[in-house]
C-alpha atoms as an extended CHARMM CRD file, in Angstrom:
* protein
*
        35  EXT
         1         1  VAL       CA            -11.4460000000       18.2120000000      -33.1780000000  PROA      1               0.0000000000
         2         2  LEU       CA             -8.5940000000       16.2610000000      -34.7190000000  PROA      2               0.0000000000
         3         3  THR       CA             -9.9600000000       14.5620000000      -37.7890000000  PROA      3               0.0000000000
         4         4  VAL       CA             -7.7820000000       13.1320000000      -40.5280000000  PROA      4               0.0000000000
         5         5  ALA       CA             -8.7500000000       15.0910000000      -43.6210000000  PROA      5               0.0000000000
         6         6  SER       CA             -8.4790000000       13.1340000000      -46.8380000000  PROA      6               0.0000000000
         7         7  CYS       CA             -8.5320000000       16.4120000000      -48.7330000000  PROA      7               0.0000000000
         8         8  GLY       CA             -5.1310000000       18.0740000000      -49.0280000000  PROA      8               0.0000000000
         9         9  VAL       CA             -6.6400000000       21.5490000000      -48.8880000000  PROA      9               0.0000000000
        10        10  ASP       CA             -8.4040000000       20.7930000000      -45.6100000000  PROA      10              0.0000000000
        11        11  ARG       CA             -5.2180000000       19.3290000000      -44.2020000000  PROA      11              0.0000000000
        12        12  ILE       CA             -3.2300000000       22.4150000000      -45.2100000000  PROA      12              0.0000000000
        13        13  ALA       CA             -5.9090000000       24.6840000000      -43.7450000000  PROA      13              0.0000000000
        14        14  VAL       CA             -5.8400000000       22.8040000000      -40.4340000000  PROA      14              0.0000000000
        15        15  GLY       CA             -2.0460000000       22.9040000000      -40.4570000000  PROA      15              0.0000000000
        16        16  ALA       CA             -2.0680000000       26.6280000000      -41.1530000000  PROA      16              0.0000000000
        17        17  ILE       CA             -4.4820000000       27.2680000000      -38.2940000000  PROA      17              0.0000000000
        18        18  THR       CA             -2.4350000000       25.1230000000      -35.9250000000  PROA      18              0.0000000000
        19        19  HSD       CA              0.7990000000       26.7390000000      -37.0910000000  PROA      19              0.0000000000
        20        20  SER       CA             -0.6440000000       30.2270000000      -36.6710000000  PROA      20              0.0000000000
        21        21  ALA       CA             -1.8220000000       29.4150000000      -33.1500000000  PROA      21              0.0000000000
        22        22  VAL       CA              1.5330000000       27.9400000000      -32.1660000000  PROA      22              0.0000000000
        23        23  ALA       CA              3.5090000000       30.7340000000      -33.8130000000  PROA      23              0.0000000000
        24        24  ALA       CA              1.3770000000       33.4080000000      -32.1670000000  PROA      24              0.0000000000
        25        25  ASP       CA              1.7970000000       31.6440000000      -28.8260000000  PROA      25              0.0000000000
        26        26  ILE       CA              5.5660000000       31.6270000000      -29.2700000000  PROA      26              0.0000000000
        27        27  GLY       CA              5.5100000000       35.1920000000      -30.5670000000  PROA      27              0.0000000000
        28        28  LEU       CA              7.4300000000       34.4630000000      -33.7590000000  PROA      28              0.0000000000
        29        29  ASP       CA              4.5910000000       34.2150000000      -36.2500000000  PROA      29              0.0000000000
        30        30  ARG       CA              6.2210000000       36.6650000000      -38.6600000000  PROA      30              0.0000000000
        31        31  ASP       CA              9.4870000000       34.7420000000      -38.5630000000  PROA      31              0.0000000000
        32        32  THR       CA              7.9520000000       31.2990000000      -38.9200000000  PROA      32              0.0000000000
        33        33  ILE       CA              5.3050000000       31.8840000000      -41.6200000000  PROA      33              0.0000000000
        34        34  ASP       CA              6.7400000000       30.1680000000      -44.6660000000  PROA      34              0.0000000000
        35        35  TYR       CA              3.8580000000       29.8630000000      -47.1070000000  PROA      35              0.0000000000
């Protein structure tokens, strides 16, 4: 499910979800959240 979202909000939301998943997997989500 990798669709190019023309809407910036959708793109940010997808990025946030991906970032959260990666950060949680690494175990540094509190250190890497920079929103």
